[in-house]
C-alpha positions as a printed Julia matrix, in Angstrom:
112×3 Matrix{Float64}:
 -40.28  -26.34  47.81
 -41.51  -26.26  51.4
 -38.56  -28.35  52.55
 -36.05  -25.98  50.94
 -37.68  -22.93  52.51
 -37.64  -24.68  55.87
 -33.94  -25.53  55.51
 -32.93  -22.01  54.5
 -35.14  -20.57  57.23
 -33.49  -22.82  59.82
 -30.07  -21.47  58.88
 -31.23  -17.84  58.82
 -32.88  -18.21  62.24
 -29.82  -19.57  64.01
 -28.29  -17.41  66.7
 -25.48  -15.75  64.74
 -23.2   -15.36  67.75
 -23.5   -18.98  68.82
 -23.01  -20.19  65.27
 -19.92  -18.01  64.84
 -18.48  -19.27  68.14
 -19.07  -22.88  67.1
 -17.5   -22.37  63.68
 -14.46  -20.65  65.18
 -14.0   -23.37  67.82
 -14.07  -26.08  65.14
 -11.73  -24.2   62.81
 -14.39  -23.55  60.17
 -14.03  -19.79  59.96
 -14.47  -19.98  56.19
 -18.15  -20.74  56.86
 -18.84  -17.66  58.99
 -21.84  -15.56  57.97
 -21.66  -11.79  57.87
 -24.64   -9.71  59.0
 -25.32   -9.04  55.32
 -25.32  -12.79  54.56
 -27.94  -13.35  57.24
 -30.06  -10.44  55.99
 -29.87  -11.81  52.43
 -30.97  -15.26  53.64
 -33.86  -13.87  55.67
 -35.08  -11.79  52.76
 -34.87  -14.82  50.47
 -36.89  -16.87  52.98
 -39.66  -14.23  52.93
 -39.84  -14.39  49.14
 -39.69  -18.17  48.93
 -42.24  -18.62  51.71
 -44.85  -16.79  49.6
 -44.13  -19.05  46.65
 -44.15  -22.14  48.82
 -47.54  -21.32  50.34
 -49.09  -20.68  46.93
 -47.6   -23.91  45.58
 -48.96  -25.93  48.49
 -52.45  -24.5   48.01
 -52.72  -25.13  44.29
 -51.29  -28.64  44.43
 -54.26  -29.99  46.36
 -54.08  -33.73  46.89
 -53.19  -34.67  43.32
 -54.48  -31.78  41.21
 -55.08  -28.06  41.49
 -58.63  -26.88  41.91
 -59.81  -23.69  40.24
 -61.09  -22.43  43.57
 -57.53  -22.42  44.9
 -55.66  -21.22  41.82
 -57.28  -17.8   41.38
 -56.97  -16.67  45.03
 -53.43  -18.05  45.18
 -52.31  -16.18  42.06
 -53.91  -12.93  43.23
 -52.44  -13.29  46.72
 -49.0   -14.13  45.37
 -49.15  -11.13  43.04
 -50.1    -8.83  45.92
 -47.35  -10.21  48.15
 -44.67   -9.93  45.46
 -45.84   -6.45  44.47
 -45.58   -5.29  48.09
 -42.1    -6.8   48.32
 -40.89   -4.66  45.41
 -40.81   -1.73  47.83
 -39.27   -3.57  50.77
 -36.61   -5.92  49.37
 -33.04   -4.76  49.52
 -31.07   -7.66  48.07
 -33.46   -9.63  45.85
 -35.22   -6.97  43.8
 -34.3    -8.68  40.52
 -35.75  -11.98  41.76
 -39.03  -10.37  42.87
 -39.31   -8.5   39.56
 -38.62  -11.69  37.59
 -41.27  -13.56  39.57
 -43.78  -10.76  38.97
 -42.95  -10.75  35.26
 -43.49  -14.5   35.14
 -46.88  -14.1   36.85
 -47.87  -11.39  34.35
 -46.85  -13.58  31.41
 -48.78  -16.61  32.67
 -51.81  -14.95  34.24
 -52.06  -11.56  32.56
 -55.78  -11.89  31.8
 -56.58  -12.78  35.38
 -54.42  -10.03  36.87
 -55.78   -7.33  34.54
 -59.31   -8.14  35.66
 -58.33   -7.89  39.33
């Protein structure tokens, strides 16, 4: 997942004016991003980065260790919960991810 986040992040971080000029000069105006498109990408990167970091931690070398799983789940829950109040375009995604966490780790999250 890290590679995908990096790729999307690279696109979202491009200078929009320079990219637009390049696309216009090469007759690729159908690929132009609006300001909204860029905002949607950046918001998606923030959400995916949280998932990517948690995934990296729990994967370990070849298996997940319990010492990494619990803090990762709790941290991911906190991050996603905070994003429910800040996301503008991906609220349904954040809510679905939270619901998935509740379904898989409800006992752990209730205790916390």
